[in-house]
C-alpha positions in Angstrom: -3.0 151.7 48.7 0.3 153.6 48.1 1.6 150.8 45.8 -1.7 150.9 43.8 -1.4 154.7 43.3 2.3 154.6 42.3 2.7 155.3 38.6 -0.9 156.3 38.3 -0.5 160.0 39.3 -2.6 161.8 41.7 -6.2 160.4 42.0 -9.0 162.8 41.2 -10.3 164.9 44.1 -13.8 163.3 43.9 -12.3 159.9 44.4 -10.3 161.1 47.4 -13.4 162.8 48.8 -15.4 159.6 48.4 -12.7 157.5 50.1 -12.4 160.1 52.9 -16.2 160.0 53.4 -16.2 156.2 53.6 -13.4 156.2 56.2 -15.3 158.7 58.3 -18.4 156.5 58.2 -16.3 153.5 59.3 -14.7 155.5 62.1 -18.2 156.5 63.2 -19.4 152.9 63.3 -16.4 151.8 65.3 -16.8 154.6 67.8 -20.5 153.6 68.2 -19.5 150.0 68.8 -16.9 151.0 71.3 -19.5 153.1 73.1 -21.8 150.1 73.3 -19.1 147.9 74.7 -18.2 150.5 77.3 -21.9 150.8 78.3 -22.3 147.0 78.5 -19.3 146.9 80.8 -21.3 149.1 83.3 -24.6 147.4 82.6 -26.2 150.5 81.0 -28.7 150.5 78.2 -27.1 149.9 74.8 -27.3 153.2 72.8 -30.5 153.4 70.9 -31.7 149.9 71.7 -34.5 150.9 74.1 -33.7 148.0 76.5 -30.9 146.9 78.7 -29.4 144.0 76.8 -27.5 142.7 79.9 -30.6 142.5 82.2 -31.7 138.9 81.4 -28.1 137.7 81.6 -28.0 138.9 85.2 -30.7 136.4 86.2 -29.1 133.7 84.3 -25.5 134.1 85.6 -26.1 134.5 89.4 -23.8 132.0 91.2 -22.2 130.8 88.0 -18.5 130.5 87.6 -16.6 133.6 86.7 -15.5 132.0 83.4 -19.1 131.3 82.5 -20.2 134.8 83.3 -17.3 136.2 81.3 -18.3 134.0 78.4 -21.9 135.4 78.7 -20.6 139.0 78.6 -18.3 138.3 75.6 -21.2 136.6 73.8 -23.5 139.5 74.4 -20.8 141.8 73.1 -20.3 139.7 70.0 -24.1 139.7 69.4 -24.2 143.5 69.9 -21.7 143.9 67.1 -22.9 141.3 64.7 -26.7 141.4 64.8 -29.1 144.0 63.7 -31.2 145.9 66.3 -34.2 143.9 65.3 -32.4 140.6 65.8 -30.9 141.9 69.1 -34.5 142.7 70.3 -35.5 139.1 69.3 -32.5 137.6 71.2 -33.3 139.8 74.2 -36.9 138.4 74.2 -35.5 134.8 74.2 -33.2 135.6 77.1 -36.0 137.3 79.0 -38.1 134.1 78.7 -35.1 132.1 79.9 -34.7 134.5 82.8 -38.3 133.9 83.9 -37.3 130.3 84.4 -33.9 131.2 85.8 -33.8 128.6 88.6 -33.9 125.7 86.2 -31.4 127.3 83.9 -29.1 128.3 86.7 -29.2 124.7 88.0 -28.2 123.4 84.5 -25.6 126.1 84.2 -23.9 125.2 87.4 -23.9 121.5 86.4 -22.3 122.6 83.1 -19.7 124.6 85.0 -18.8 121.6 87.1 -18.1 119.4 84.1 -14.4 118.5 83.9 -11.9 115.9 83.0 -13.3 113.4 85.5 -16.9 113.6 84.1 -17.9 110.3 82.6 -19.6 109.9 79.2 -22.8 108.7 80.7 -23.2 111.7 82.9 -22.3 114.1 80.0 -24.9 112.4 77.8 -27.6 112.6 80.6 -26.8 116.3 81.0 -27.0 116.8 77.2 -30.5 115.2 77.1 -31.6 117.4 80.1 -30.3 120.5 78.3 -32.0 119.6 75.0 -35.3 119.0 76.8 -35.0 122.3 78.7 -34.1 124.3 75.6 -36.4 122.6 73.1 -39.1 125.3 73.4 -36.8 128.1 72.5 -34.3 126.4 70.2 -36.3 127.3 67.1 -36.2 131.0 68.1 -32.4 130.9 68.2 -32.5 129.1 64.8 -34.7 131.9 63.4 -32.1 134.5 64.4 -28.8 132.7 63.7 -29.2 129.8 61.4 -30.6 131.5 58.4 -28.2 131.5 55.4 -27.3 135.2 55.6 -26.2 134.8 59.2 -24.3 131.5 59.0 -21.0 133.4 59.5 -22.4 135.0 62.7 -23.4 131.6 64.0 -19.9 130.2 63.2 -18.2 133.1 65.0 -20.4 132.7 68.2 -20.0 128.9 68.0 -16.2 129.1 67.7 -16.1 131.5 70.6 -18.2 129.2 72.7 -16.2 126.1 72.0 -12.9 127.9 72.6 -14.0 128.9 76.1 -15.0 125.5 77.4 -13.2 122.4 78.4 -13.3 119.0 76.6 -16.2 117.6 78.7 -18.2 120.7 78.1 -17.6 120.6 74.4 -18.7 117.0 74.3 -21.9 117.9 76.2 -22.6 120.9 73.8 -22.1 118.7 70.8 -24.4 116.1 72.2 -27.1 118.7 72.9 -26.8 119.9 69.2 -27.2 116.3 68.0 -30.3 115.8 70.1 -31.8 119.1 68.9 -30.8 119.0 65.3 
């Protein structure tokens, strides 16, 4: 900004006041986001959300690997920053429904955690089909939240985060699930 202002003289006071007000708003937003992250770390309600966004995740992560649980927490944090309150409430509803069938999802999750370099292609494909079948009833709900044009960037960020946190066999399985569902 300094290079822009050089040679232009002092900007008018109303311009500086407007810039200062914008910066204060941005600082306030960042402080609220940091507060939400801190509250999520201790499993408290997200400020102003009216629900505990981490509660369904607890039922879906019991007995899972630490890396899987960390990925869930990071994903929840991403969603809390990127989605509106309305979309967060919808997402919470999806995860509540998943939590009601947590035994099935935990079993699948543990199988997913166990995928590694020695997992063969046939087993990966069988798992992908099992995942696709299990998630088919809620897949459209995720699409309604994340795959609409104005939220493509959010979907890409979450997808990139997910793919960066898994091994090659898990990536193959997730790609196969997407092909079966899409």
